[in-house]
C-alpha positions as a printed NumPy array, in Angstrom:
array([[ -46.501,  -38.048,    4.22 ],
       [ -49.978,  -39.162,    5.202],
       [ -51.405,  -41.146,    7.814],
       [ -53.544,  -44.048,    6.623],
       [ -57.47 ,  -43.622,    7.482],
       [ -57.232,  -46.995,    9.256],
       [ -54.801,  -45.302,   11.551],
       [ -57.178,  -42.416,   12.384],
       [ -55.456,  -39.844,    9.943],
       [ -56.419,  -38.074,    7.012],
       [ -54.164,  -36.804,    4.471],
       [ -54.694,  -33.13 ,    5.245],
       [ -54.42 ,  -33.329,    8.843],
       [ -51.193,  -35.389,    8.542],
       [ -49.894,  -32.561,    6.141],
       [ -50.675,  -29.963,    8.686],
       [ -48.847,  -31.733,   11.433],
       [ -46.004,  -32.314,    9.301],
       [ -45.932,  -28.609,    8.477],
       [ -46.238,  -27.589,   12.114],
       [ -43.439,  -29.772,   12.949],
       [ -41.29 ,  -28.089,   10.136],
       [ -42.3  ,  -24.41 ,   11.397],
       [ -41.456,  -25.707,   15.166],
       [ -38.223,  -26.932,   13.888],
       [ -37.358,  -23.75 ,   12.126],
       [ -38.138,  -21.938,   15.23 ],
       [ -36.018,  -24.234,   17.249],
       [ -33.039,  -23.608,   14.803],
       [ -33.427,  -19.737,   14.719],
       [ -34.02 ,  -19.469,   18.429],
       [ -31.61 ,  -22.148,   19.363],
       [ -29.06 ,  -20.293,   17.35 ],
       [ -28.447,  -17.745,   20.128],
       [ -27.658,  -20.708,   22.501],
       [ -25.316,  -22.202,   19.942],
       [ -23.524,  -18.438,   19.302],
       [ -23.187,  -18.498,   23.099],
       [ -21.346,  -21.833,   22.827],
       [ -19.145,  -20.901,   20.134],
       [ -18.201,  -17.787,   21.762],
       [ -17.235,  -19.618,   24.82 ],
       [ -15.442,  -22.305,   22.828],
       [ -13.372,  -19.786,   20.894],
       [ -12.782,  -17.518,   23.833],
       [ -11.279,  -20.412,   25.985],
       [  -9.328,  -21.981,   22.944],
       [  -7.664,  -18.427,   22.73 ],
       [  -6.558,  -18.448,   26.162],
       [  -4.976,  -21.897,   25.793],
       [  -7.869,  -24.218,   26.808],
       [  -7.869,  -27.523,   24.706],
       [ -10.624,  -27.5  ,   22.003],
       [ -12.252,  -30.349,   23.401],
       [ -12.637,  -29.068,   26.94 ],
       [ -13.729,  -25.65 ,   25.599],
       [ -16.226,  -27.446,   23.569],
       [ -17.573,  -29.253,   26.5  ],
       [ -17.77 ,  -25.805,   28.577],
       [ -19.419,  -24.173,   25.754],
       [ -21.811,  -26.725,   25.553],
       [ -22.934,  -26.551,   29.108],
       [ -23.448,  -22.769,   28.73 ],
       [ -25.38 ,  -23.367,   25.28 ],
       [ -27.791,  -26.109,   27.075],
       [ -28.591,  -23.706,   29.849],
       [ -29.578,  -20.851,   27.78 ],
       [ -31.476,  -23.229,   25.404],
       [ -33.824,  -24.573,   28.161],
       [ -35.129,  -20.97 ,   28.764],
       [ -35.305,  -20.158,   25.321],
       [ -36.826,  -23.321,   24.158],
       [ -39.491,  -23.958,   26.913],
       [ -41.525,  -20.971,   25.981],
       [ -40.576,  -19.779,   22.579],
       [ -40.362,  -23.127,   20.78 ],
       [ -42.435,  -25.722,   22.711],
       [ -44.942,  -23.812,   24.503],
       [ -44.844,  -26.206,   27.215],
       [ -46.917,  -26.099,   30.234],
       [ -44.996,  -28.906,   32.074],
       [ -43.787,  -27.939,   35.356],
       [ -40.105,  -26.613,   35.645],
       [ -38.874,  -29.318,   37.778],
       [ -40.062,  -32.061,   35.626],
       [ -38.918,  -30.489,   32.399],
       [ -35.439,  -29.55 ,   34.025],
       [ -34.874,  -32.795,   34.992],
       [ -35.659,  -34.087,   31.617],
       [ -33.719,  -31.383,   29.821],
       [ -30.946,  -32.279,   31.903],
       [ -30.836,  -35.901,   30.903],
       [ -31.028,  -34.841,   27.232],
       [ -28.147,  -32.254,   27.561],
       [ -26.068,  -34.608,   29.266],
       [ -26.667,  -37.156,   26.318],
       [ -26.218,  -34.502,   23.788],
       [ -22.917,  -33.465,   25.597],
       [ -21.679,  -36.936,   25.092],
       [ -22.802,  -36.89 ,   21.465],
       [ -21.006,  -33.268,   21.126],
       [ -17.825,  -34.515,   22.889],
       [ -17.509,  -37.826,   20.852],
       [ -18.158,  -36.074,   17.448],
       [ -15.545,  -33.446,   18.477],
       [ -13.124,  -36.258,   19.488],
       [ -13.685,  -38.106,   16.311],
       [ -13.398,  -34.826,   14.153],
       [ -10.101,  -33.806,   15.882],
       [  -8.832,  -37.249,   15.608],
       [  -9.378,  -37.415,   11.991],
       [  -7.629,  -33.938,   11.637],
       [ -10.53 ,  -31.594,   11.091],
       [ -10.12 ,  -27.962,   12.23 ],
       [ -11.866,  -27.525,   15.543],
       [ -14.696,  -25.172,   14.251],
       [ -15.443,  -27.434,   11.553],
       [ -15.452,  -30.352,   13.807],
       [ -17.846,  -28.361,   15.884],
       [ -20.3  ,  -27.291,   13.218],
       [ -20.825,  -31.078,   12.411],
       [ -21.331,  -31.766,   16.002],
       [ -23.653,  -28.901,   16.418],
       [ -25.904,  -29.925,   13.564],
       [ -26.338,  -33.566,   14.719],
       [ -26.9  ,  -32.73 ,   18.475],
       [ -29.424,  -29.979,   17.131],
       [ -31.497,  -32.689,   15.425],
       [ -31.122,  -35.028,   18.352],
       [ -32.225,  -32.405,   20.799],
       [ -35.262,  -31.166,   19.039],
       [ -36.754,  -34.652,   18.288],
       [ -36.295,  -35.606,   22.02 ],
       [ -37.449,  -32.189,   23.36 ],
       [ -40.419,  -32.178,   21.313],
       [ -41.524,  -35.686,   22.064],
       [ -40.354,  -36.326,   25.427],
       [ -38.796,  -33.073,   27.451],
       [ -41.637,  -30.719,   27.016],
       [ -44.437,  -33.039,   25.781],
       [ -47.818,  -32.034,   26.688],
       [ -50.984,  -31.234,   24.928],
       [ -49.536,  -27.686,   23.758],
       [ -46.175,  -29.133,   22.881],
       [ -47.15 ,  -31.636,   20.429],
       [ -50.697,  -31.287,   19.372],
       [ -51.187,  -31.354,   15.606],
       [ -53.757,  -29.076,   14.225],
       [ -56.932,  -30.81 ,   13.584],
       [ -59.885,  -30.616,   11.058],
       [ -62.781,  -28.731,   12.621],
       [ -65.137,  -31.14 ,   13.762],
       [ -68.976,  -30.744,   12.672],
       [ -71.495,  -29.84 ,   15.329],
       [ -73.828,  -32.641,   15.629],
       [ -77.411,  -31.456,   16.474],
       [ -79.895,  -34.479,   17.664],
       [ -82.765,  -34.699,   15.41 ],
       [ -86.109,  -33.87 ,   16.953],
       [ -88.123,  -36.907,   17.584],
       [ -91.088,  -37.108,   14.957],
       [ -94.597,  -37.482,   16.392],
       [ -96.197,  -39.778,   14.305],
       [ -99.656,  -40.573,   16.109],
       [-102.503,  -39.035,   18.095]])
């Protein structure tokens, strides 16, 4: 994956940008796993006390999203965007992700999948969606999406030559 030179890219910078994004996604998956675990604990617990799997999944999703905001803001995206702006954006994304999760759960349950299997599919798809939107919109600032760049050479102005008396 490289950016053509006519677009201002170099192969090395593009490769570094790609691997920085992969590393950031890996952090998002590992750290966000805690929020997903909270989602699943709420889901499982509510189902055990008689709440429908769909409703339990929605409740777990809200709990998981709340935890995910606080974890992701600093530990994954290192964002300097103000909390109010980031929370509003995060809330909008969480609402869309909740709809995505609920839809996938409804479809999965509708075709007869066991509720935990349907939730694994829903979590996987919404994790990718959330990462991309949070990286490029919710927490977007200089620290959140800057790609490593090639060090630029220092240009020292030449001394004027003196050719005459």
